[in-house]
VOMARGU-568190 format. One record per residue: y, z, x of N, C-alpha, C in turn; residue in three letters. Coordinates in steps of 0.2 Angstrom, whole numbers, plus 5000, padded with zeros to 4 digits. Example, Ala and Ser with C-alpha at 12.3 -4.5 7.8 and 13.67 -1.06 7.14 Angstrom:
<atoms>
497250395066497850395062498450395066ALA498950355064499550365068500050395064SER
</atoms>
This chain:
<atoms>
500350274983499850324983500050384986MET499950444983500050504987499550514992THR499750544998499350565003498850625001ASN498250615001497750654999497550715004ARG497850705010497550755015498050815016HIS497750875017498050935019497950945026SER497650905030497450915037497750875041ASP498350845040498750805044498950845050THR498850825056499050865062499650845065TRP499950785064500550765067500850705063GLN501450715061501750665057502450645060THR502650585057503350565059503450555067GLY502850535070502850535078503350475080VAL503850485084504250435087503850415094ASN504050355097503750335103504150375109TRP504050435109504350475115503750495119THR503850515125503350525129502950595127ARG503450645125503150705122502650695117ARG502850655112502450645106501750605108ALA501850555112501250515114500750565117LEU500950615121500450655124500150715121LEU500350725115500050775111500550825108GLY500250855103500650905099500750965103THR501350995103501451065106501351065113GLY501351005117501251005124501850965127THR502150985133502650955136502450925143SER501750905143501450895150501750835153ILE502150795150502450735153503150725150MET503350765147504050755144504550755149ALA505050715148505650715152505650695159GLY505150665161505150645168505150565168PHE505450535173505350465174505350445181ALA505050395183504950375190504550415194GLY504450405200504050435205504350505206CYS504150555202504450615203503850665205SER504150725207503650785209503550825202ARG502950855202502850895196502550965199SER502851025197502651085199502251125194GLY502151085188501751125182501051135184GLU500851195181500151205182499751165177ASP499051165178498651125173498651165167ARG498751135161498651165155498051195153PRO498051245149497451285148496951235143GLU496351235145495851195141495451245137THR495151205132494751245127494051215128THR493551255129492851235129492551225122LYS492351165121492151135115491351125116TYR490951155112490251145113490051085109GLU489751035112489550975109488950945112GLY488850875112488350845114488550775117SER488150755122488250685125488150635120ASN487750645115487450595110487950585104ARG487850525101488250515095488050555089SER488550565085488350605079487950555074GLN487950495076487550445072486850435074LEU486650465080486050455083485450475079ALA484850435079484350455075484050525076PRO483650555072483450625073483050625080ASP483050685083482750695089481950685089ASP481650685083480950675083480850605081ASP481350565082481250485081480750465086ALA480350405084479850385089480150355095PRO479850355100480050335107479450285109LYS479350225106478850185108478850155114PRO478250135117478150085122477950015119ALA478349965121478149895119477849865124ILE477149855124476749815129476949855136ASP476949915136477049955142477749965144GLY478249945141478949955142479249985137LYS479750025139480250055134480649995131LYS480950005125481349955122481949935127PRO482249985130482849965135482649915140THR481949925142481749875148481649805145GLU481649795139481649725136482349695136TRP482849735135483549715134483749675140VAL484049615139484349575145485049565143ALA485449615146486149615144486649555146PRO486349515151486749455153486649395149CYS486249405143486149345139486849315136ILE487049255137487649225135488249255137ASP488249275143488849305146489249255150THR489049195150489449145154490049125149THR489849125142490349105137490449165133ASP490949215134490949275131491649295129THR491649355126492249385123492449455126ARG493049475125493249545128492749595125TRP492649595118492249645115491449635115PHE491249585118490549565118490149605122TYR490349615128489849645133490149715135PHE489649765134489749835137489149865139SER489149885145488449905148488449985148SER488850015151488850085152489150115146ALA488850125141489050145134488450175130CYS488650205125488150235120488250185113ARG487750195109487850155102488550175099PRO488950125097489550135094490050175098PHE489950185104490350225108491150205108GLY491550265108492250255110492350225116LEU492050245121492050225128491550165129VAL491750105132491350055133491450025140ASN491150065145491350055152490949995155LEU491349955158490949895161491449865166SER491049825171491549785175491849725172PRO492449705174492749645171492849595177ASP492649535175492749485180493349435178THR493549435172494149405169494449455165ILE495149475166495449525163495949505158THR496049435157496649415153496349385146ASP496549405141496349375134495749405131GLY495649375125495049395120494449355122ALA494549285122494049245124493949235131TRP493349215133493149205140493449265145ASP493349325143493649385146493149435146ALA493249485150492849545151492349525157GLY491649535155491149525160490949455159TYR491149405163490949335163490549325169VAL489949305167489349305172489449255178TYR489749195177489849155182490449155187ASP490749215186491349225191491149265197ARG491449265202491249295208491549355210GLU492049375206492449435208492449485203TYR492349555204492549605200493249625201ILE493649625195494349645196494449725194ARG494049755190494049825189493449845185CYS493449905183492949935179493449975173PHE493449945167493849965162493450005157SER493750045153493350095148493350075141HIS493750025139493750005132493749925131ILE493249905128493149835126493049835119HIS493549835115493549835108493949785104ALA493849785098494249735094495049755095TRP495349705098496049715099496249775104GLN495849805107495949865111495649855118LEU495949885123495749885130496049945133ALA495849965139496150015143495850045148GLY496250085153496050125158495550085163ILE495850035167495550005172495550045178PRO494950055182494850095188494450045193VAL494650055199494350015205494350055211MET493750065214493750095221493850045226PRO494250065231494350025237494350065244THR494350025249494450055256494950015259THR495150045265495650015269496350015266GLY496749955267497449955266497549965258GLU498050005257498250015250498549955246PHE498149935241498349865237498549875230LYS498549935228498649945221499249915218GLY499749915221500449895219500449815219HIS499949785222499949715222499449685217ARG499149725213498749695207498049675209GLY497749655204497049645204496849585208MET497349535208497149475213497149505220ASP497449555222497449575229496849625230ALA496649665225496049715227495449695223TYR495349645220494649625217494149615223GLU493549625221492949615226492449565224SER492249535229491649485227491049535226ARG490549505222489949545221489349495220PHE488749515220488149475219487749495213SER487449455209487049475204486349495207HIS486249475213485649495216485649575218ASP486249605218486249675220486649705214ARG486349695209486649725202486049745198GLU486149805194485649825190486049845183THR485749815178486049825171485549845166ILE485549905163485149915157485649955152ILE485449955146485849995141486050065143PRO486650075144486850145146487050155154GLY486950095158486950105165487150035168TYR487550035173487749975177487849995184HIS487549965189487549975196487749905199GLN488249905204488449845207488749865214VAL488649815219488949825225489549785226GLU490149825228490749785229490749765237LEU490649705238490649675245491249685249GLU491849685246492449685250492549755253ALA492249805250492349875252491649915254TYR491149885254490449915255490349975251ASP490549975245490550025240489950015235ILE489550055234489050055228489350085222THR489450055217489750075210489250085205ALA489250145202488750155197489150185191GLU488950165185489350175179488850205173LEU489050255170488650275164489150305159THR488950335153489450355149489050405143ALA489450445140489350475134489650435129SER489750465123490150425118490850425119THR491150475122491850465123492050475131ARG491650485135491750495142491450445146VAL491850405151491550365156491450405162GLY490850385165490650425171490450375177VAL490850375182490750335188490450375194HIS490050345198489850365204489950315209ARG490350335214490550285220490250315226TYR489850265229489550285236489950245241THR490350285245490850255250490550245257PHE490850205261490750205268491150245272PRO491150245278491550285283492250255283ASP492750295280493450265280493950315278ASP494450325282494950375280495450355275ASP495350295272495850265267495350245261GLU494950285259494550265253494950295247SER495050245242495450265236495050245230ARG495250275224495050255218495750245214ILE495850185212496450155209496350165201LEU496850185198496950185191497550145189PHE497350075188497850025186498050025179ASP498350085177498450095169498950055166THR499450025171499949975168499749905168GLY499149885170498949815171498749795164ALA498949725162498749695156498049675156ASP497649705152496949685151496749665144ILE496249625143496049615136496649575133GLY496649595126497149555122497849575122GLN498049635125498749655124498949675131SER499649675131500049695137500149775136GLU500249805142500449875142501149875143VAL501449905138502249915138502449975142SER502050025142502250085146501650125148HIS501650155154501050195156501350255160THR501050315160501150365164500550405166GLU500550425172499950455175500250515179VAL499950575179500150635182499550675185ARG499750695191499250735195499250805192ARG498650835190498650895187498450945192VAL497950925196497750975202497450925207SER497150955212496850905217496150885215ASP495950895209495350865207495450835199SER496050825197496150805190496750765190GLU496750715186497350675184497350665176ILE497950645173497950635166498450585165GLU498450545159498950505157498850465151GLY499150405151499050365145499350295146TYR499050245143499350175143499550165135SER500150135135500350115128500250035127LEU499750025123499649945122500149915118LEU500449865120500949825115500549795109ASP500949785104500649755098500449685100SER499949655095499749595096499849555089THR499749495089499749455082499349485077ILE498749515079498349545074498449625073ARG498549655078498749725078499449735079ARG499849755073500549745073500949805077PRO500649865078500949915081500649935088ASN501149965092500949985098500350045098LYS499950045102499350095102499250125108THR499250195109499150225115498450245116PRO498250245122497550265125497650315130VAL497450375129497550435133496850445137PHE496950475143496350495147496550555151PHE495950585153495950635158495350625163VAL495550615169495050605174494950665179ALA494250685180494150735184493650715190GLN493750735196493450715202492950765204PHE492350745207491850795209492050825216SER492550795219492850815226493550815226LYS493850865228494650865228494850805233PRO495350775230495650715234496150745239PHE496350705244496750725249497550705247GLU497550655243498250635241498250595234ALA498850605231498950565225499450515226PHE499350455225499850405227499950355220GLU500450315221500650275215501050215217GLY501250185211501650125212502050115205TRP502650085205503050075200503350005201GLU503349965196503749895196503449855202GLY502849865204502549825209502749845216GLY503049905216503249935223502850005224GLU502550015230502250075231502750135232GLN502550195229502950255229502950285235CYS503450325237503450365243502950415242ASP502750445248502250495249502450555245LYS501950595242502150655240502250655232GLY502250605229502350605222501850635218VAL501950665212501450695208501450655201ASP501850605200501750565194502050495195SER501850455190502150385190502250365183VAL502750315182502850295175503150225175ALA503050185170503350125169502950075166GLY503150015166502749955162502349925167SER502449935174502049905179501849955184ASP501450005182501350065186500650085186ALA500450125191499750145192499750205197GLY499150225198499050285202498450275206ALA498350315211497750315215497650385218ALA497050395220496850465223496550435230VAL496750475235496450455242495950505245ARG495450475248494950515251494850495259TYR494650545263494350525269493650535269ASN493250475268492550485267492150465273THR491550495273491050485278490550435275SER490150405279489650355276489150385272ASP489050365265488650395261488950445256GLY489550465257489850505253489950485245ASP489750525241489750505234490250545230ARG490650515226491150545222491050525215ILE491050575211490950565204491550565200ILE491750525196492350525192492150525184VAL492450575181492250585174492950575170ARG492950525166493550505162493450505155VAL493750565152493750565145494350525142GLY494150495136494650445133494750475126VAL495350455123495550475116496150425114SER496150415108496750385105497250435102TYR497150495102497550545099498050575104THR497850605109498250635114497850655121SER498250675126497850695132497450755131VAL497650805127497250855125496550835121GLU496650785117496050755114495550725119GLY495850695124495450665129495050725133ALA495450775134495150835138494650865134ARG494750875127494250905123493550865123ARG493650795123493150755123492750765129ASN493050765135492750775141492350835142LEU492750895140492350955140491750965135ASN491850925130491250935125490650895127ALA490750835130490250785131489950785138GLU490350815142490050815149489750885151PHE490150935150489951005151489651005159GLN489051035160488851035167488350985169ASP488250935165487850885167488050845173SER487550825177487750775183487650705181ASN487850665186487750595184487150565182PHE486550585186485950565184485650585177ASP485850645176485650675169486050635163GLU486650625164487050585159486750515159VAL486550485164486250415164485650415161ARG485150465162484550465159484550485152ALA485050525150485150535143485450475139ASP485850435142486150375139485550325138ALA485150315143484550265142484150295137VAL483950355137483550385132483850375125ALA484450385124484750375117484650305115GLU484750255119484650185118483950175116TRP483450205119482750195117482650225111ASN482950285109482950315103483150265097GLN483750235098483950195093483550125092TRP483450095098483050035098482350045096LEU482050105097481350115095481250125088GLY481850125084481750125076481350065074ARG481350015078480949955076480449935082ILE479749945080479249935085478949865084GLU478749835090478449765090477749765093LEU477449715090476749695094476649625093SER476449595099476349525099476949485101GLY476949415100477449375102477549375110GLY477949325112477949315119478449365122SER478449365129478949415133479649385131ASP479749325131480449295129480649315122ARG480149315118480349335111480549415110GLN480149455114480349525114480949535117LYS481049505123481749515126482349495122THR482249435118482849415114482849465108LYS482349495105482349535100482749605101PHE482549635107482849695108483549685111TYR483749625114484349615116484849605109THR484549565104484849565098484949625095ASP484449675095484549735091485049775095LEU485049775102485549805106486349785104TRP486449725103487049695101487249725094HIS486749725090486949745083487149815083ALA487049855088487249925088487749945093LEU488049885096488549895102489249895100LEU489449845096490149825096490649855092GLY490449895087490949925082491049995083ARG491650015085491750075089491950135085ARG491750195088491950255085492650265088ILE493150285085493850295087494050375086VAL493650415083493850485083493650525088SER494050585090493850625095493250665092ASP492950705097492350745096492450795090VAL493150825089493250865084493550835077ASP493450765077493650725071494350705071GLY494750715076495450685075495450615077GLN495850575073495950505074496650485073TYR496850425076497550405075497550355069SER498050375065498150325059498850295059ASP498850225059499450185059499450145053TYR499250165048499250125042499950125038THR500450165040501050165038501550155044ASN502250165043502750145048502750195054ASP502350245054502350285060501650305061PHE501550335067500850355069500750425067ARG500150435064499950505062499350525065THR499250585068498550605070498250645064VAL497650625062497350655056496650685059ARG496350715054495650735056495150725050ARG494550695051494150685046493850745042VAL493550745037493350805033492750835037GLU492750905036492250945040491750965035THR491150985038490651015034490651095034ASP490151125032490151195031490251235037GLU490051205043490151235049490751215053GLU491151175050491751155053491751095057GLY491151055057491050995061491250935057GLU491450885060491650825057491050795053PRO491150775047490650745043490350685045ARG490750645049490550575051491050565057TYR490950515061491450495066491850435063PRO492450435064492850375061492850315065HIS492750255062492650195065493250145064HIS493250095069493650035068493349975071GLN493449915069493049865070493349795068HIS493049745071493249675068492949675061ASP493249615058493049615051492349605049ALA492149625043491449615040491349545038TRP491749495040491749425037491049395039TRP490649385034489949355035489449415036GLY489649475036489149525038488649535032SER488749505026488249515021487649485023GLN487649435028487049405030486749425037TRP486949485039486649515045486749595045ASN487349615047487349695048487249725042LEU487449705036487349745030486649755028ASN486249705030485549705029485149745034ILE485349735040484949765045485049845045LEU485749855045485949925046485649965040TRP485649935034485449975028484649985028SER484349945032483649955033483450005038MET483749995044483450045049483950095051ALA484650085049485150135052485550155046TYR485350185040485750195034486350245036PRO486250295040486750335042487350305045ARG487250255049487850215051488150175045VAL487850155041488150125035488550175031MET488350235030488750285027489350305031ALA489250305037489850325041490450275041SER490250205041490750155040491050155033PHE490650165028490950175021491450235021CYS491250285024491750345024492350325028ASN492350295033492950275037493350225033SER493050175030493550135026493850175020MET493450215017493750255012494350295014ILE494250325020494750365023495450325024ARG495350265027495950225028496250205021MET495850205016496250185009496650245007TYR496350305009496750365007497350375011GLU497250355018497850355022498450305021ASP498150245019498650185019498650145013GLY498250165008498250135001497950075001ASP497550055006497149985006496550005009LEU495949985006495349975010495449925015LEU495249935021495449895027494949835028PRO495249785032494949725034495049715041ARG494549745045494549735052495149775055GLY495049845054495649885057495549895065PRO496149905068496149915075496749965077SER496550015081497150055083497450095077GLY497050105072497350135066497750095062GLY497850025064498149975060497749935055ASN498049915050497749855046497849795050TYR497349755051497449685055497449625050THR497149635044497049575040496749515043TYR496249525047495849475050495449435045VAL495449375046495049325042495249335034MET494849325029495049315023494649365018ILE494949375012494549415007494549485008GLY494049515005493949585005493149595006ASP492949595013492249595015492049665014GLN492449715012492149785011491749785005ALA491849745000491549744994490749734995VAL490549684998489749674999489549735003PRO489849755008489649815012489549875008PHE490049895004489949955000489449954995ILE489449894991489049884986488249884988SER488149854994487449854997487249924999ALA487749965002487550035003487350074997ALA487850064992487650104986487050094982TRP486950024982486350004978485650014982HIS485750024988485150044992485050114993LYS485450154989485350224989485650264995GLY486150234998486550265004487150285000ILE487250354998487750374994488050434996ARG488050455002488450505005489150485006ASP489550465002490250445002490450444995PHE491150444994491450454988491550384984ASP491050364980491050304977491550294972ILE491850344969492350334964493050314968GLN493150344973493750324977493650254980THR493050244983492850174985493050124980ALA492750134974492850084969493550074967TYR493950124967494650124965495050074970GLU494850084977495150044982494849974982GLY494249964980493949894980494249854974LEU494349894968494649864962495349844964ARG495749884967496449864969496449804973LYS496049804978496049744982495849674979ASN495549684973495349624969495949594964ALA496549624965497149594961497749584966PHE498249554963498849544967499149604970PRO499349604976499549664979498949704983GLY498349684982497849714986497749674993GLY497149694996497149665003496949595003ILE496649564997496449494997497149454997ARG497649484995498349444995498549435002ASP498349465007498549455014498149405017HIS498449345018498049295022497949325029ALA497649285034497449305040498049335044GLY498049395046498649425050499349425047TYR499249425040499949425036500049495035GLU500549525039500649595039501249615034HIS501549575031502149585027501949625021ALA502349675018502149715012502149665006ASN502549615006502549565000502049505002ASN501549515005501049465007500849425001ALA500749365001500449324995500049264998HIS499949255004499549205007498849195004GLY498549255002497949254999497849234992GLY498449214989498449184983498149214977GLY498149284977497749314971498149304964MET498749294964499049274957498749214955ARG498749164959498449094957497649104955HIS497349144959496649154958496549184951TYR496949234949496849274943497049224937VAL497649194938497849154933497549084932GLU497449054937497148984937496448974939GLN496149024941495349024943495249004950GLY495748984954495548964961496248974965TYR496148974971496748984976496948914978VAL497548894977497748824979497748814987PRO497748754989497748734996498448734999ALA498948734994499648714997500048774996ASP499848834997500248894997500548905003ILE501248915003501648925009501648995011GLU501449015016501449085018501449095026ALA501649155029501649155036501049175039ASN500449185035499849205038499449145041GLY498849165043498349115046497849105040TYR497349055041496749045037497049045030HIS497448995029497748985022497348935018LEU496648935019496248885016495948905009GLU496348885004496148904997495448894995GLY495148844997494448834994494048884997ALA494048905003493648955006493749025003SER494449035001494649094998494249104991MET494349044988494049044981493349064981THR492949034985492249044986492049114988LEU492449134993492249204995492449254990GLU493049244986493249294981492749294975TYR492449234974492049234968491349274970ALA491149264976490549314978490749384978TYR491349404981491549474981491649494974GLN491949454969491949474962491249494959ASP490749454961490049464959489849534961TRP489949544968489749614971490149664967CYS490749654965491149714962490849724955LEU490649664952490349674945489749714945ALA489349694950488649734951488849814952GLU489349824956489549894957489849924951LEU490249894947490549914941490049934936ALA489549884935489049904930488649964932ALA488449974939488050024941488450094939SER489150094940489550154938489750154931LEU489450114927489650124920490250094918GLY490550054922491250024920491149954917ARG490949954910490649894907491149844907VAL491849854905492349804904492449774911GLU492549814916492649784923492049744925ASP491449764923490849724925490849654922ALA491049654915491149594912491649544915SER492249574916492849534919492649504926MET492349544930492149524937491649474937PHE491149474932490649424931490949364929ARG491349364925491749304923492049274929GLU492449314932492849284938492349264944ARG491749284944491249264949491049194948ALA491249164942491049094941491649044943GLN492149074946492749034948492548984953ASN491948984956491848934961491748864958TYR491648864951491548804948492148764947ARG492748794948493348764947493548724953HIS493248724959493348684964492748634966ILE492248634961491748584962491948514960TRP491948464964492148394963491448364961ASP491348354955490748324953490648244955ASP491248214956491148144958490948144965ASP491148184969491048184977490448224978ARG490248274974489648314975489848374981GLY490448394981490648444986491148494983TYR491148554985491748594984492348564987MET492948564984493548524986494148564985ARG494548564990495248604989495648574983PRO496048614980496448594974497148614976LYS497648574974498348594974498548634968SER499148664969499348714964499448684957THR499548614957499648584950498948564947ASP498448574951497748564948497448494951GLY497848464955497548394957497148414963SER496648364965496248374971496648354977TRP496548394982496848384989496648314992LEU497148274993496948204996497348205003THR497048165008496348135008495848185009PRO495248175006494648225007494048185010PHE493948215016493348185020492848245022HIS492348255018491948315019491548305026PRO491448245028491048235034491348175037LEU491248165044491348105047492148095049GLY492348035051492948025054493548045048GLU494048075050494548095046494448165043GLY493848195044493748265042494248315045ASN494548355040495048405043494748475041THR494448505046494148575044494648625043THR495248615044495748665042495848675034GLU495548625030495448645023494948695021ASP494548715026494048765025494148815031PHE493948875030493948925036493448925041THR493548895046493048885052492448855050GLU492548805045491948765043492248705040ALA491848665036492048605032491748615025ASN491948565021491748565014490948565014ALA490648525018489848515018489548585019ALA489848625023489548695024489748745019ILE490348745017490648795012490348775005TYR490148715004489948704997489348744996THR488948775001488348815000488548884999ASN489248904999489448974998489448994991PHE488849004988488849034981488249074981VAL488149124986487549164986487349204980PRO487849214976487649254970487449214964HIS487449154965487249114959486949044962ASP486449044966486148984968485848944963VAL485648974957485448934952485948894949ALA486548924948487148884945487348834950GLY487348844957487548794962487048734961LEU486448754961485848694960486048654954ALA486248684949486348644943486948594944ASP487448614948487948564950487748514954LEU487248524958486948464962486448424958PHE486348444952485848404947485148434946GLY485048494950484448524949484148554956GLY483648594956483448624962483148574967ARG482748524964482548474969483048434972ASP483548414968484148374971484448414977GLU484548484975484948524980484448534986TYR483848544985483348554991483348494995ALA483348434992483348374996483948365000ASP484548384997485148385001485148425007TRP484848495006484848535011484348515017LEU483748485015483248455019483648405024GLU483948365021484348315025484848345030THR485148395028485648435032485348465038ALA484748495037484448525042484048475047PHE483848425044483548365049484148345053LYS484748325050485248305054485448355060ASP485448425058485648475062485248485068GLY484648455068484148465074484448425080MET484948375079485248345084485648385089GLU485948435086486348485090486048555090TYR485448565089485148625089485448675084ASP485748645078486048685073486648715075PHE486948705080487548735083487948685086VAL488348645082488748595084489348615089PRO489548575094490148595098490748585093GLU491348605095491948595091492048525089ARG491948485094492148415092491548375088ASP491048415087490448385083490448415075GLU490948465074490848505068491048455062ARG491448405063491648365058491048325055ALA490548315059489948285056489348325054ASP489448385054488848435053488848455046CYS488248475043488248505037487848575038ARG487648585044487348655046487748675052VAL487948735052488248765058488048845059ASP487548855063487348925064487748955070PHE488248925072488748955077489348995074GLY489348995067489849035064489649055057ASN490049105054489849145048489649105042GLN490149055040490049035033489349005031PRO488948975035488348945033487748985036GLY487749045038487149085041486649095036LEU486749085029486149095024485849035023HIS486048975025485748915022485048905023MET484748925028484048905029483648945024ALA483849005022483549045017483649025010HIS484048975009484148955002483548914999LEU483148895003482548855001482048904996PHE482048964998481749014994481949014987ASN482548994985482848994979482748934975TYR482548884979482448814976481748794975LEU481248844976480548824974480248794980GLY480548804986480248774992480248824998ARG479848884997479848935002479548905009PRO479148855009478848835015479348805019TRP479948775016480448745020480848805023ALA480948855019481348915022480948935028ALA480248945028479848965033479948925039GLN479948855038480048805044480648815047LYS481248805043481848805046482148865049TRP481948925046482148985049481848995056VAL481148975056480848985063481248935068ARG481348875066481648825070482348845072GLN482748865068483448895069483348955074VAL482948995073482849055077482749035084LYS482248985085482048965091482548925095ARG482848875092483348825095484048855095GLU484348895090484948915090485048985094ALA484549025093484649095095484049115100TYR483649075102483049095106483249095114GLY483749075116483849075124483949145126ASP483749155132483849215136484149215142VAL484549155143484849145150485649175149SER485949175154486649195154487149135151PRO486849075150487149025147487149005140ASP486749045136486649035129486349095126ALA486249085119485849145116486249165109GLY486949165110487349175104487849125102TYR487849075106488349015105489049045106ASN489249095109489849115111490249145105GLY489949155099490249185094489949245091ASP489749295095489349355093489849405091GLU490049405085490649445082490349515081ASP490349555086490149625086489549635083GLN489049605085488349615082488049575077GLY488549525074488249485068487749435070GLN487849405075487249355077486649385080MET486749445083486149485085485749505079GLY486149535074485749565068485449505065ALA485749445064485449395061484749375065LEU484849375071484249355075483649405074GLY483849475073483349525072483049505065VAL483449495060483149475053482649415053LEU482849365056482449305057481849315060MET481849355065481249375069480749425064ALA481049465060480649505055480349465050LEU480749415048480549375042480749405035GLY481349445036481649475030482349455030LEU482649445024483349425023483549435016PHE484149435014484449445008485049395007SER484949335003485549295003486149324999VAL485949364994486549404991486749464995ARG486549475001486849525005486549595003GLY486049604999485849664997486349704992GLY486849664989487349694985487149694978ALA486649674976486449674969486249744967ALA486349754960486149824957485449834959ALA485049784959484349794961484249744967VAL484349774973484349724979483549704981PRO483549644983482849614985482949594992VAL482349584995482249555002481849485001TYR482049435004481649365004481249365010GLU480649335009480149335015480149265018VAL480149265024479949205028479449225033THR479249185038478749205042478949235049SER478749295050478949335056478649305062PRO479049315068478749285074478249335078ILE478249395076477749445079477149455075PHE476649485078476049505075476149565070ASP476549605073476649665069477349695070GLU477649715065478349755066478349815062VAL478549875065478549935061479249955061THR479549965055480249995055480150065053ILE480450115057480450185055481050195051HIS480850225045481350235040481650305041LEU482250315039482650375039482550415033ASN482250475034481950515029482550555025GLY483150545027483750575024483950525018ASP483750465018483950415013483350385010TYR482750375013482150345010481550385010TYR481150375005480550425004479950405009ASP479950345011479350315015479550335023GLY479050335026479050345034479150285038GLU478750235036478750175039478650115034THR478950055036478849995033478549945038PHE477949925037477649875042477549805040THR477649755044477549685042477049665047ILE476449645044475849625048475649555047ARG475549515052475349445051474649435054THR474349385052473749355055473749285056THR473449265062473549195064474249165066ASN474549215069475249205070475349165077ASN475749105077475849075083476449025082SER476648995087477248945086477048895081GLN476448865081476248815077476048845070ASN475848905069475648935063476248975060ASN476648935057477348965054477348965047GLN476848945043476848935036476448995033TYR476749025028476349075024475849045019ILE475149075020474649045016474549095010GLN474549165012474449215007474849275009ALA474949315004475349385006475149435001ALA475149495004475049555000475549615002SER475749654997476149714998475749774996LEU475649815001475249874999474649864996ASN474249814999473649794996473549754990GLY474149744987474149704981474449634982LYS474149584979474349514980475049504979SER475449474983476149454982476249374982LEU476349354976476349284975477049254975ASP477549294977478249264977478549284983ARG479049244985479349254992479949314992PRO479849364988480349414988480049484985TRP480349534987480149604984480749644984PHE480749694980481349744979481449794985ARG482049814986482149854991481849924990HIS481749944983481450004982480750014984GLU480349954985479749954988479749964996MET480249934999480349945006480550015007PHE480950045003481150115004480650165003ALA480150144999479550194998479050185004ALA479150145008478650135014478050095012GLY477750065016477150025015477049965020GLY476649915018476449865022476449795019THR476849755022476849685020476349645024LEU475849615022475349575026475449495024GLU475449455029475549385028475049345032LEU474749305029474249255032474649195034GLU474649175040474949115042474549055044LEU474748995043474348935045474848885047GLY474548825050474948775053475248725047SER474948725041475148675036475548715030GLU476048695027476348725022475848735016PRO475848795013475448805007476048805001ASN476048744998476548724993476448754987LYS475948794986475848824979476048894980SER476148924986476348994986477049004985TRP477249044980477949064979478349004977GLY478148954974478548894973478648884965SER478248924961478348914954479048934952ASN479348914946480048934944480049014943PRO479449044941479449114940479449154946SER479349114952479249154959479949154962ASP480449124960481049114963481449184963ILE481749204968482149264968482749264963PRO482949324961483549324956484149284959PRO484349234955484849194958485449174953SER485449204948485949184943486049244938GLY486149234932486149284927485549304924HIS484949274926484349294923484149364925GLU483749394921483449464923483049464929ASP483049514933482649524939481949554937GLU481549514936480849534933480449554939ASN
</atoms>
């Protein structure tokens, strides 16, 4: 594909120091080692901007009080932080912020890394906790210089008893140094305030060569600009997921001039008087002589494009604000976002978990573009700095994003964002389309400008189809469709198995899928997740999403072709065993086959087993039920699965997964409790959704709550939807999207709608007789008219209104259970 952009800022960049640090600037060119620099500070440009994200709700958005508290006061950030991930926890940040500033208690790896609650020591405060990205660790110290000895030497004990965490702010005491550390942030700037004791060797370390998170640092450089500013970068090495090295640039400004710039290289402290450091194991420090109570504020602008990009971000977003003003604004912005959904009723525990869930749904998937729209593109063999499209005033039309895969997001983020945050949905659509224009493929889990090919399939299809069909249309749908269609054939992104980076990738089996109607289990390739049965099922659903989109765009032939391909799930149904079953290339069943129990091999399916993936036909539940022998037979099978799942609270440990038919700790089966609405048993959906919400996602302690697999907001978003009593098994991707109804856990919920996308102002869900025991819908009405079926169209939601539900302690098996009441679940018309 020809490059469609005329606004390329930098092409053909080699990994030279000059190129890394920006175009047209030689601020770090040509020096090596602990050298002196006599250069003056480069001229900077004042860029008028805002602390707040471009995606933030309108300024007149509601700012409700929930039982006397603001939404942020209900958030408990430490939920499930004992079993966590590098990108899971970020305290001092904004929604979707490029900067995610937080303390790190474990700095090595993706899992069990970052802020892990039960560790006793803080090793650093780092600025990036993102998918395959980390960077810019900072640590204040007193006394002996320890920077060159590493984090094991300079880490500090801390206590949760002397710690405050709310969205946008983190305060903690570093016991080893008697330093109070406070952190806050704008979208692209991390702001630290350190209160020091009396000490003539107080320092702030920038351990930019340290390996943190998922990748090692292959090279770093830091330079003194003046006695109140330093600048530099870390070059993150490639990972198995992110194939190319990625630079992270920064500019740090200090509220007080420092007395000395110090550094280390190769584990050795540099001589006094240096002005720069460089190497693979290097870092810098600034030294102060402090009196008791001295406060030093550090403002760290971060960019993936250049040092000057970091400086522009810093100038634009910080301006003349002091620490307290930025902190107050950060918390206010979180209240603005969280306040889009107001609650009434429920227990304190339930409200705490709800707003923590919502916080996570807005936390993990990051903005990567600068304030002026520049971003780093590495979809080709070299790094290029580009800029997103601008509006009439020359401002970026949207912030550019990168993120973990959308794998499973059709059952959480796609639904929640399109309801309460449609502008976010549009921004991500635009970002994916831009990557297609840059690199010729719509992405799957991009990171650092790279394609990562994480997980399987093309999860952009349900995301974009849901956005378009819900009226979120401020993106180029024709280019989007072009990219989605390409991905659905050999040579597209589906052909890349997990982390299969080769240009001739074939581990995704698309040739077999097109020619044979399924992906064989015995494909030999270099990628991961080579589970053909899972690919077949996910491709079939994605084909249905593409058929719906094609039909909406008037592409009749494509719609017919993709609808036919959406039935490919039938090719791996084993009627004798009653399960979806892997097939070999020659058409024979894979043997041995143990869907449950001893001998089960979950590697035949992606992070699940046959019993769970058998349910992965969200687009044609009616057809799947026919394979089981009918709706009643399938409902009985599901009922048994959920009863058995109670033994492990619906989230089996890894050594229990072979025996489970339900697993709400991973993506493939997150829709299963809602399937009862499609089988004529809505009362069973009401029962099991409530129970799963309570047992699997109800904990508010540091030890549980998301079961360790909160993939950048997915489990949080699912928790929100279960609490609201709204869902969409088809992911909202149908040409006429619908919501299925279960019983909410609150007396009243009001969702404030975005007037740029929807005609209504609010959609309210109101219950009577709500309690833990009263979980069954007795009667329902929508806008004053009786609602006799457990679903309604999105257009009714978008118009605003009120859904009223009368609840009781016994199931009303006559409500919503007639065949005509079942949500659209196959080829039938959506009446």
